[in-house]
C-alpha positions in Angstrom: 87.4 -36.8 49.7 85.4 -34.4 51.8 81.8 -34.0 50.8 79.4 -31.0 51.0 75.7 -30.7 50.6 74.3 -27.3 49.5 70.5 -27.0 50.0 69.0 -23.8 48.6 65.8 -22.3 47.4 65.9 -20.4 44.1 62.7 -19.0 42.7 64.1 -17.5 39.5 67.6 -18.8 39.3 69.9 -16.2 41.1 70.3 -18.1 44.3 71.1 -21.1 42.2 73.9 -19.2 40.5 75.5 -18.2 43.8 75.2 -21.8 45.0 77.0 -23.1 42.0 79.7 -20.4 42.4 80.3 -21.4 46.0 80.4 -25.0 44.9 83.2 -24.1 42.4 85.2 -22.6 45.3 84.7 -25.7 47.4 85.7 -28.0 44.5 88.9 -26.1 44.1 89.7 -27.2 47.6 89.0 -30.8 46.9 85.4 -31.1 47.9 82.8 -33.2 46.3 79.6 -31.0 46.2 76.0 -32.0 45.9 73.5 -29.2 45.0 69.8 -29.6 45.9 67.1 -27.1 45.1 64.3 -27.1 47.7 62.0 -26.0 44.8 62.7 -29.2 42.9 63.2 -32.0 45.5 63.8 -32.7 49.2 67.6 -33.0 49.9 68.9 -36.3 51.2 69.7 -37.0 54.8 73.1 -35.7 56.0 74.8 -39.0 56.6 78.1 -39.0 54.7 78.4 -35.2 54.4 81.2 -33.2 56.0 79.7 -29.8 55.4 76.2 -28.3 55.0 75.4 -25.1 53.1 72.0 -23.3 53.3 71.1 -20.8 50.6 68.1 -18.5 50.6 66.6 -15.4 49.1 65.0 -12.8 51.3 61.2 -12.8 51.4 59.5 -10.1 53.6 62.9 -9.4 55.3 63.3 -13.0 56.4 63.9 -16.5 54.8 60.9 -17.8 52.8 58.8 -20.4 54.5 60.2 -23.2 52.4 63.6 -22.6 53.8 62.5 -22.2 57.4 60.5 -25.5 57.1 63.6 -27.2 55.9 65.7 -25.8 58.7 63.1 -27.1 61.3 63.2 -30.5 59.7 67.0 -30.9 60.2 68.1 -33.3 62.9 70.7 -32.6 65.5 73.7 -31.7 63.5 76.3 -32.8 66.1 78.9 -30.1 65.4 78.6 -30.5 61.6 80.2 -27.4 59.9 77.7 -25.2 58.2 77.6 -22.1 56.1 74.8 -19.7 55.0 74.3 -17.5 52.0 71.4 -15.1 51.2 70.5 -12.9 48.3 68.5 -9.7 48.8 67.0 -7.1 46.4 66.8 -4.3 48.9 67.3 -5.0 52.7 68.3 -8.3 54.2 68.1 -7.0 57.8 68.6 -10.0 60.1 67.7 -12.8 57.7 71.1 -14.4 58.0 70.8 -14.2 61.8 67.6 -16.2 61.8 69.1 -19.0 59.8 72.3 -19.0 61.9 70.3 -19.2 65.1 68.4 -22.3 64.0 71.6 -24.0 62.9 73.3 -23.2 66.2 70.3 -24.7 68.1 70.7 -27.8 66.0 74.3 -28.1 67.2 76.0 -26.9 64.0 79.5 -25.3 63.9 79.5 -22.2 61.8 82.1 -22.0 59.0 81.0 -18.8 57.3 78.2 -16.7 55.7 77.9 -14.7 52.6 75.4 -12.3 51.1 75.0 -10.3 47.9 72.3 -8.6 45.9 69.8 -10.4 43.6 67.3 -9.0 41.1 64.1 -8.3 43.0 61.2 -9.5 40.8 58.7 -8.9 43.7 55.3 -8.1 42.3 54.5 -5.5 44.9 57.5 -3.4 43.7 57.0 -4.1 40.0 53.4 -2.8 40.3 54.9 0.4 41.7 57.2 0.6 38.7 60.5 -0.5 40.3 62.9 -3.3 39.8 65.6 -3.3 42.5 69.1 -4.8 42.1 68.7 -5.4 38.4 71.3 -7.6 36.8 72.5 -8.9 40.1 74.3 -11.0 41.1 77.1 -9.5 39.0 80.1 -11.3 37.7 82.1 -9.7 40.6 79.6 -11.0 43.1 79.7 -14.5 41.7 83.5 -14.3 41.9 83.3 -13.4 45.5 81.0 -16.3 46.0 83.6 -18.6 44.6 86.2 -17.1 46.9 83.8 -17.6 49.8 83.5 -21.3 49.0 87.3 -21.6 49.2 87.3 -19.7 52.5 84.7 -22.0 54.0 86.9 -25.0 53.1 89.8 -23.3 54.9 87.7 -22.7 57.9 86.6 -26.3 58.1 90.2 -27.4 57.8 91.1 -25.4 60.8 91.9 -21.9 59.7 90.8 -19.2 62.3 87.2 -18.1 61.9 85.5 -15.5 64.1 81.8 -14.9 64.1 80.9 -11.7 62.3 78.7 -9.1 63.9 75.0 -9.9 63.4 73.0 -7.8 61.0 70.7 -5.1 62.2 67.1 -6.0 62.8 64.4 -4.4 60.7 62.9 -1.1 61.9 59.3 -0.8 63.1 57.5 -0.6 59.8 59.4 -3.5 58.3 58.8 -5.6 61.4 55.1 -4.8 61.1 55.1 -6.1 57.5 56.9 -9.2 58.6 54.3 -9.8 61.3 51.4 -9.3 58.9 52.9 -11.5 56.3 53.8 -14.5 58.5 53.3 -18.1 57.5 50.0 -18.7 59.4 48.5 -15.7 57.6 49.8 -16.8 54.3 48.4 -20.3 54.5 45.2 -19.6 56.4 44.1 -16.2 55.3 45.9 -14.8 52.2 45.8 -18.1 50.2 42.0 -18.1 50.6 41.8 -14.6 49.1 43.3 -15.2 45.7 40.8 -14.3 43.0 40.5 -15.8 39.5 38.7 -14.1 36.7 37.4 -17.0 34.6 36.4 -14.7 31.8 40.1 -13.8 31.3 41.7 -17.2 32.3 42.3 -19.6 29.4 43.3 -22.5 31.7 46.9 -22.5 30.3 48.2 -24.0 33.5 51.3 -21.7 33.7 50.5 -20.7 37.3 50.4 -24.4 38.3 53.6 -25.1 36.6 55.4 -22.1 38.2 54.2 -22.5 41.7 57.3 -23.5 43.8 55.2 -25.6 46.2 52.8 -27.2 43.8 50.1 -25.4 45.7 47.8 -24.8 42.7 45.7 -27.6 41.2 43.1 -27.7 38.4 39.4 -28.2 39.0 37.3 -30.4 36.8 37.2 -27.7 34.2 40.9 -27.1 34.1 40.9 -23.8 36.1 43.4 -23.3 38.9 42.4 -23.8 42.5 44.7 -22.6 45.3 45.6 -24.8 48.3 46.9 -23.8 51.7 50.7 -24.2 51.2 51.4 -20.7 49.9 54.7 -18.9 50.1 53.2 -15.5 49.1 55.7 -15.4 46.3 52.9 -14.2 44.0 54.4 -15.9 41.0 50.9 -17.0 39.9 49.7 -13.4 39.5 53.0 -12.1 38.2 53.4 -14.7 35.5 49.8 -14.8 34.3 49.7 -13.8 30.7 46.0 -12.8 30.9 46.1 -10.8 34.1 43.4 -13.2 35.3 44.7 -13.6 38.9 44.4 -11.1 41.8 46.3 -11.7 45.0 46.2 -9.8 48.4 49.1 -7.6 47.2 46.4 -5.5 45.6 44.6 -4.8 48.9 44.3 -1.2 49.9 45.9 -2.2 53.2 49.0 -3.6 51.5 49.7 -1.1 48.8 50.7 1.7 51.2 53.4 -0.6 52.6 54.7 -1.3 49.1 54.8 2.4 48.4 56.7 3.0 51.7 59.3 0.3 50.8 59.8 1.6 47.3 60.1 5.2 48.4 62.9 4.4 50.9 64.7 1.9 48.8 64.7 4.1 45.6 66.3 6.9 47.6 69.0 4.6 49.0 72.3 5.3 47.1 73.6 1.8 48.1 70.8 0.2 46.0 70.5 -0.1 42.2 67.1 0.2 40.6 65.5 0.7 37.2 62.0 1.8 36.4 59.7 -0.8 34.8 56.2 -1.6 33.7 54.6 -4.9 34.3 51.5 -6.3 32.5 50.3 -9.7 31.3 53.2 -11.6 32.8 55.9 -9.3 31.3 58.3 -6.9 33.0 59.9 -4.2 30.8 62.4 -1.5 31.6 61.4 2.0 30.6 64.2 4.4 31.4 66.6 3.0 28.7 66.2 1.0 25.6 63.2 -1.2 26.2 64.0 -4.9 26.8 61.9 -7.7 28.2 63.3 -9.1 31.4 63.1 -12.8 32.3 59.9 -13.7 34.0 59.5 -15.3 37.4 59.9 -14.0 41.0 63.7 -13.8 41.3 65.7 -14.1 44.4 66.0 -10.8 46.3 62.3 -11.0 47.0 60.9 -8.8 49.8 
């Protein structure tokens, strides 16, 4: 029986849903599929696998650092068939291209790629009152993901596969944001700028529990302390029930960029959005019957 490994990062669960849907399609074609979340544990080595899938949300118009670090760690793939899938709340731009290029340099043979929308619980947008791609991925998108899994199996088996055109790169303003929010800046600058209001903090430990890289530790008094392995997901601030954490997203330099992104995405007829409020770790819709949305930075993160 052919065997596939699907390694993915899922902050709030939507990329995981797509990964499982793709796995269903592969299993229909006789594959044994192992799913590994980069948030939970390091995937095994690739010996014994006939196919590798890489799944990622879009963070700052590129893959999050946890995904790029995993890609860099891969050995020479020796023509191993691979596929890629990404979720995006607004614009994916050339996120898939960046993953495909690394895999190609590692010697992989491309067998397909897939993308769909994912609910965009990015704090910068929530603070501006917008949730993009709510309720995505939809059942229809998950069904397409299942079909994609079956198509990948067919491609590996020898059915014709032609490389699709690469996605367009980001325009100047988005490239500038990607430059300012790079990994070095995140780890060496922004992670040092997180502020904690100890008068508000009750040392509940939720920020430490939710951090996808275990980058937050407690001091001798039980208060959180940030390390230098930050993804800039801002889950710590977004989930804090006391509003005790302030991250660089609140800087006067950053907020105009968030406003720019929201203005453009909210006027794009190809994108769904709802108006929301966010406070004390809770996001609520406001333009229809109020309902509390699940917490956590979900997978179309920009």
